[in-house]
N, C-alpha and C positions, 0 to 999 in steps of 0.2 A: 470601440474596438480595442482589444488589449494588445500589448506588445510582447515580444519574447521575454523582456525583463519582467513584465507583470506575471507571465506564466512561471518563470523561474522563482519569483518571489512567492507565488502561491504554492509551488512545490516545497520550497523551503519552510513556509509556514506550516504546511502539513507535516513535514518531517519533525519540526520543533514540537508540534502537538503530540506526535507519537513519542518522542523522547522524553517529554515532560509527564507522560502518563505512567504512573507507578505500576499499573497492571501490565502494560506492554513490556516494560523493562525490568520486570520482577525476577526473571531468571538470573541467579547468581552468575557473575562473570560472563554475561552474554557477549557474543562477538558479532552476531549478524541478526538482523530482523528482516523477514520477508513478509510484507503485509499486502493483502489483496483488498481492494476497494471496489464496490459495485454501486453504480448510481443509475437508477431508473426513474421514470416519472412517479412510480409508486413508493419507492423505498431507497434507502442508502444502507449499505452493510459493509463492515470491515472485519476481517479476520486474518489470522496469519500464524507465523511460526517464529520462535526465538531460538537461536542456536548458540551453544557455548563453544569454547575453544576446541573441545573434542569432537564437535560436529553433532552433538546430541541436541535434538530439537524438542520443543514443547509447544503446544497450541497456545495462542494468545489472542486477545482482542482488547479493544479500548474499554476503559472503565466509565467513560462519560461521552456526551455528545459533541465535545469540542472537536475531536478528530473528524467526525462526520460533517460538521459545518465546514471545516477546512478542505475536506475531500470534495464537497459540493462546490466550494469556491474555486478549486483547481479545475474541476470539470467545466465550470462556467467560463473561466478565463480562457481555457483552451478552445471551448466551443465558439466563443466570440472571435477568436483569432483564426478559426478554421475557414477556408474559402467556401466550404459547403454549408457552414453554420451547424454542422453536425457534431455532437459531443460523443466522447467515448463511452462505452458501457462499463468497462472494468479497467482497473490499472493494477500493476504490481510495483510496489515500492520496496527497494532493498536499501538498508542502512547498515553500515558497519560501525562498530564501537569506536573506530578511528575517525569517523565523520564522513566517510565516502557514501555517496548516494547514487543509486541507479533506479530508473523507472521505465516501464513498458506500458503501452496503452493498447487496449483492444476495442475496436470499433464495430465488429460484426458478431462475435461469438461471446455472449455473456457467460457461457459455461467454460470458457477456455481454461480458467484457473479454479474451477469449481472445487469445493471441499464438501465431501459427503462422508457419512460413516463408513462407506465401503472403500473410499479412495484416500482418506486422510493419511494413512501410513505411507502409501506410495508417494503422495505429495510431499510429505515430510522428508523422505529420502531424496526425492527429485530436487527439491529446493535447497537442500543442504549443499549440493554441488554447484549451485549457481554463483557466479561472481557478483560482487556488488556493482 
């Protein structure tokens, strides 16, 4: 069974992996990252948005599998700590350029933060206003 400290360490490892990925932090003068991770039995996916000081956002995603491995480790640590043994389906991680981190987890609706060709502009604007 994992402890809250293990879960925090797993979240920080994931955030470090995001920040060390040159593709995710490629937007000049980025100020905030909003990254969505989805973990199912069949697949793991990560996508998101990078925002600059003016609030202009661009789509982003990891350049390698390191972030996916860290995302799966976070989900497993949280699943082990859950009284039900149930893992979350999706998470939203927010990181500021000043080092602030926020995270939300979705246990029921895999599509809560879905990104599609039809809604990505709406999501881009919606997430620009989210606090870290």
